[in-house]
C-alpha positions as CSV (number, residue, x, y, z in Angstrom):
1,M,-29.7,6.3,-25.7
2,V,-31.9,3.6,-24.1
3,I,-31.4,2.7,-20.5
4,D,-30.9,-1.0,-21.3
5,E,-27.9,-0.2,-23.5
6,I,-26.3,2.0,-20.8
7,V,-26.7,-0.8,-18.3
8,R,-25.3,-3.4,-20.7
9,R,-22.2,-1.4,-21.8
10,V,-21.3,0.0,-18.4
11,G,-22.0,-3.3,-16.6
12,E,-19.9,-5.3,-19.1
13,R,-16.9,-3.0,-18.7
14,S,-17.2,-3.0,-15.0
15,R,-17.3,-6.8,-14.8
16,R,-14.3,-7.1,-17.1
17,L,-12.3,-4.6,-15.1
18,A,-13.2,-6.4,-11.8
19,S,-12.1,-9.7,-13.3
20,G,-8.8,-8.4,-14.7
21,L,-9.9,-9.1,-18.3
22,P,-8.7,-6.9,-21.2
23,V,-10.8,-3.9,-22.2
24,P,-10.3,-1.3,-24.9
25,P,-8.3,1.7,-23.6
26,L,-10.3,4.8,-22.8
27,P,-9.4,8.2,-24.3
28,L,-8.2,9.7,-21.0
29,G,-6.6,8.1,-17.9
30,S,-5.7,11.4,-16.2
31,D,-5.5,15.2,-16.3
32,F,-2.1,14.7,-17.9
33,T,-3.1,12.6,-20.9
34,L,-3.5,15.5,-23.4
35,S,-0.5,17.4,-22.0
36,G,2.3,14.9,-22.5
37,I,4.9,14.4,-19.8
38,A,4.3,16.6,-16.8
39,S,5.2,16.6,-13.1
40,Q,2.8,14.2,-11.4
41,P,2.2,13.5,-7.7
42,Q,4.3,10.7,-6.1
43,T,1.3,9.3,-4.3
44,W,-2.4,9.2,-5.0
45,R,-5.4,9.7,-2.7
46,A,-8.4,7.5,-3.3
47,A,-11.7,9.2,-4.1
48,S,-14.9,8.5,-5.9
49,V,-17.5,10.3,-7.9
50,L,-21.0,9.3,-8.7
51,V,-22.0,9.7,-12.3
52,P,-25.8,10.2,-11.7
53,L,-27.8,9.4,-14.8
54,V,-31.4,10.5,-14.1
55,T,-34.0,8.5,-15.9
56,R,-36.4,11.3,-16.9
57,A,-39.4,10.5,-19.1
58,S,-38.1,13.0,-21.6
59,G,-34.7,11.3,-21.7
60,V,-31.7,10.5,-19.6
61,T,-29.9,13.5,-17.9
62,V,-26.6,13.8,-16.0
63,L,-26.9,15.5,-12.6
64,L,-24.0,17.9,-11.9
65,T,-23.0,20.4,-9.2
66,Q,-21.5,23.9,-9.3
67,R,-19.0,24.2,-6.5
68,T,-19.0,27.3,-4.3
69,E,-16.5,30.1,-5.1
70,D,-14.8,29.8,-1.7
71,M,-13.8,26.1,-1.9
72,P,-10.1,25.5,-1.2
73,S,-9.8,23.6,-4.5
74,H,-11.7,23.6,-7.8
75,A,-13.7,26.6,-6.6
76,G,-16.7,27.5,-8.9
77,Q,-16.1,24.5,-11.1
78,V,-18.8,22.0,-12.4
79,A,-18.3,18.6,-10.8
80,F,-19.9,15.3,-10.1
81,P,-20.9,14.6,-6.4
82,R,-17.5,13.4,-5.2
83,G,-15.2,13.0,-2.2
84,R,-12.2,11.4,-0.7
85,R,-12.5,7.8,0.6
86,Q,-13.0,7.6,4.4
87,E,-11.8,4.8,6.6
88,D,-15.3,3.6,7.3
89,D,-16.3,3.5,3.7
90,A,-16.6,-0.2,2.6
91,D,-15.5,0.5,-1.0
92,A,-15.5,3.1,-3.8
93,V,-19.3,2.7,-4.2
94,A,-19.9,3.5,-0.6
95,T,-17.8,6.6,-0.9
96,A,-19.7,7.9,-3.9
97,L,-23.1,7.3,-2.4
98,R,-22.1,8.9,1.0
99,E,-20.7,11.9,-0.7
100,T,-23.7,12.3,-3.0
101,E,-26.1,12.3,0.0
102,E,-23.9,14.7,1.9
103,E,-23.4,17.1,-1.0
104,V,-26.8,17.2,-2.7
105,G,-29.2,15.2,-0.5
106,L,-29.7,12.5,-3.1
107,T,-30.2,9.3,-1.0
108,R,-29.0,5.9,-2.0
109,D,-32.5,4.5,-2.3
110,F,-33.0,6.5,-5.5
111,V,-29.7,5.2,-7.0
112,D,-29.3,1.9,-8.8
113,V,-25.5,1.4,-9.2
114,V,-24.7,0.0,-12.6
115,G,-20.9,-0.4,-12.1
116,T,-17.6,1.2,-11.6
117,V,-15.4,2.1,-14.5
118,D,-11.7,3.0,-15.1
119,L,-9.8,5.1,-12.6
120,Y,-9.1,8.7,-13.4
121,R,-6.1,10.6,-12.0
122,T,-6.3,14.3,-11.3
123,G,-3.6,17.0,-11.3
124,T,-4.4,17.6,-7.6
125,G,-3.3,14.0,-6.7
126,Y,-6.6,12.1,-6.5
127,E,-7.2,8.7,-8.0
128,I,-10.9,8.8,-8.7
129,T,-13.2,5.8,-9.2
130,P,-16.2,6.8,-11.3
131,V,-19.4,5.0,-10.1
132,V,-22.2,5.1,-12.7
133,G,-25.7,5.0,-11.3
134,L,-29.2,5.2,-12.6
135,V,-31.2,7.7,-10.6
136,T,-35.0,7.4,-10.2
137,P,-36.9,10.7,-10.4
138,G,-38.7,11.9,-7.3
139,F,-35.7,12.7,-5.1
140,T,-35.4,16.1,-3.4
141,V,-32.2,18.1,-3.8
142,R,-30.8,19.5,-0.6
143,A,-27.4,21.1,-1.5
144,D,-24.8,21.5,1.2
145,P,-24.2,25.3,1.0
146,R,-20.6,25.0,2.2
147,E,-19.7,23.1,-1.0
148,V,-22.4,23.3,-3.6
149,A,-23.7,26.6,-5.1
150,D,-26.1,24.9,-7.6
151,V,-27.4,21.5,-8.7
152,F,-28.5,21.1,-12.3
153,E,-29.1,18.5,-15.0
154,V,-27.8,18.2,-18.6
155,P,-29.2,15.9,-21.2
156,L,-26.9,12.8,-21.7
157,A,-27.4,13.3,-25.4
158,H,-25.3,16.5,-25.1
159,F,-22.3,14.6,-23.9
160,L,-22.8,11.8,-26.4
161,D,-22.5,14.2,-29.3
162,E,-18.8,14.6,-30.2
163,A,-19.6,18.0,-31.8
164,N,-19.9,19.3,-28.2
165,H,-16.4,18.0,-27.2
166,K,-13.7,20.7,-27.3
167,I,-10.0,20.7,-26.4
168,D,-9.1,23.9,-24.6
169,S,-5.8,24.9,-22.9
170,R,-4.5,27.2,-20.1
171,T,-1.2,27.6,-18.3
172,W,-0.7,25.4,-15.3
173,Q,2.5,25.0,-13.2
174,G,4.3,27.0,-15.8
175,R,3.3,25.0,-18.9
176,E,0.4,24.7,-21.2
177,R,-2.2,22.2,-20.1
178,R,-4.7,20.9,-22.6
179,Y,-8.0,19.4,-21.5
180,Y,-11.5,18.5,-22.7
181,A,-14.3,21.0,-22.2
182,M,-18.0,20.4,-23.0
183,P,-19.8,23.7,-22.5
184,Y,-23.6,23.6,-22.0
185,G,-25.2,27.1,-22.2
186,E,-23.6,29.2,-19.5
187,R,-22.0,26.1,-17.8
188,Y,-18.3,25.5,-18.6
189,I,-17.8,21.8,-18.0
190,W,-14.1,21.0,-18.1
191,G,-11.1,19.2,-16.5
192,A,-11.7,15.9,-14.7
193,T,-15.5,16.2,-15.0
194,A,-15.3,16.5,-18.8
195,G,-12.6,13.8,-18.9
196,I,-14.8,11.3,-17.1
197,L,-17.7,12.3,-19.5
198,K,-15.4,11.8,-22.5
199,N,-14.6,8.3,-21.2
200,L,-18.3,7.6,-20.6
201,H,-19.0,8.7,-24.2
202,F,-16.4,6.1,-25.4
203,I,-17.9,3.3,-23.3
204,L,-21.5,4.1,-24.5
205,T,-20.7,4.7,-28.2
206,A,-17.6,2.7,-29.3
207,A,-18.0,0.1,-31.9
208,E,-18.1,-3.4,-30.5
């Protein structure tokens, strides 16, 4: 997919959301969407993720992290650079850029923010704002060893091909939970990360 089309589609949805204008519903609004009615948190904690689209000469890639195995939550999982909003963060974009720099060393001067898209709620009580950004190559990865075991890139084309979208399930809180997964080689990409990528797929490919 060409970069101009990514900018146009994400930018338009971001503008419409900010203006309160109607937008086509996305496939997933939360970890609970595929599982029907389930016990949900009473309150939500604000957080952001950066969806980093790296503009490689060979094609656009998505930068992802593998969390360390000793993290208190989501240990070992594939994730976007992400974190909880802090009091001194001006907005969701500031949170995403700060967390990305802290987690993987990708500084904001390499990131051109395209826009923010629809909120995504997780089973752990976070209300996440996905921030889509184009990343210029030339950055140096410096992963925080306390949180990040690995940083890697996957071609965006992998996530735009619905043949790579699976629905898996496991038992959670005593009931079956269904979720999207988008494996890539030995990487098992699932849960909120795959959910946000499923929504990005819709934004970038839906008929207009």
